C-alpha positions as semicolon CSV with decimal commas, in nm:
position;residue;x (nm);y (nm);z (nm)
1;M;0,000;0,000;0,000
2;N;0,140;0,341;-0,083
3;S;0,217;0,593;0,188
4;Q;-0,040;0,848;0,069
5;S;-0,313;0,586;0,108
6;L;-0,198;0,511;0,463
7;V;-0,196;0,880;0,555
8;S;-0,543;0,924;0,404
9;M;-0,675;0,620;0,591
10;A;-0,536;0,754;0,920
11;E;-0,695;1,094;0,856
12;Q;-1,030;0,926;0,784
13;I;-1,008;0,737;1,114
14;I;-0,948;1,068;1,294
15;A;-1,247;1,225;1,121
16;N;-1,473;0,929;1,199
17;Q;-1,379;0,936;1,567
18;A;-1,520;1,291;1,595
19;I;-1,323;1,359;1,913
20;A;-1,263;1,727;1,978
21;N;-0,978;1,688;2,228
22;T;-0,649;1,643;2,041
23;Q;-0,490;1,410;2,297
24;D;-0,802;1,191;2,314
25;A;-0,813;1,174;1,934
26;A;-0,446;1,073;1,921
27;N;-0,503;0,807;2,187
28;A;-0,802;0,670;1,997
29;L;-0,609;0,663;1,668
30;T;-0,309;0,495;1,832
31;L;-0,534;0,228;1,982
32;H;-0,710;0,172;1,649
33;L;-0,382;0,140;1,458
34;K;-0,238;-0,103;1,713
35;K;-0,554;-0,317;1,707
36;F;-0,637;-0,321;1,338
37;W;-0,329;-0,232;1,132
38;A;-0,046;-0,474;1,062
39;P;0,290;-0,367;1,207
40;Q;0,422;-0,311;0,855
41;M;0,140;-0,064;0,782
42;R;0,207;0,126;1,106
43;N;0,579;0,138;1,029
44;E;0,513;0,266;0,677
45;L;0,285;0,539;0,814
46;V;0,548;0,646;1,067
47;H;0,817;0,650;0,799
48;A;0,601;0,845;0,552
49;L;0,512;1,114;0,804
50;M;0,866;1,145;0,937
51;E;0,994;1,199;0,584
52;N;0,713;1,444;0,499
53;P;0,608;1,621;0,820
54;N;0,407;1,878;0,623
55;R;0,156;1,599;0,543
56;S;0,084;1,551;0,911
57;S;-0,156;1,701;1,161
58;E;-0,120;1,752;1,535
59;V;-0,315;1,431;1,602
60;L;-0,100;1,233;1,358
61;D;0,217;1,382;1,509
62;M;0,112;1,270;1,856
63;T;0,016;0,926;1,728
64;I;0,345;0,881;1,543
65;R;0,537;0,960;1,863
66;E;0,340;0,685;2,040
67;L;0,400;0,433;1,761
68;Q;0,774;0,485;1,738
69;P;0,985;0,218;1,909
70;K;1,094;0,316;2,256
71;P;1,471;0,318;2,326
């Protein structure tokens, strides 16, 4: 799957959640991605947004930080 499709899918999930609070929306997206997306898809999303941060939103930025491997 191409990276633009993954970014679009993540943005649609955010929109469908209809959560006004940014942190709550990021938490909900993170949970959704961990439950329903394959690790490869999550890694591709992280990579795509780290390479092109202008394609991201505050919610996606917060989610990406949560999905990155911890040291």
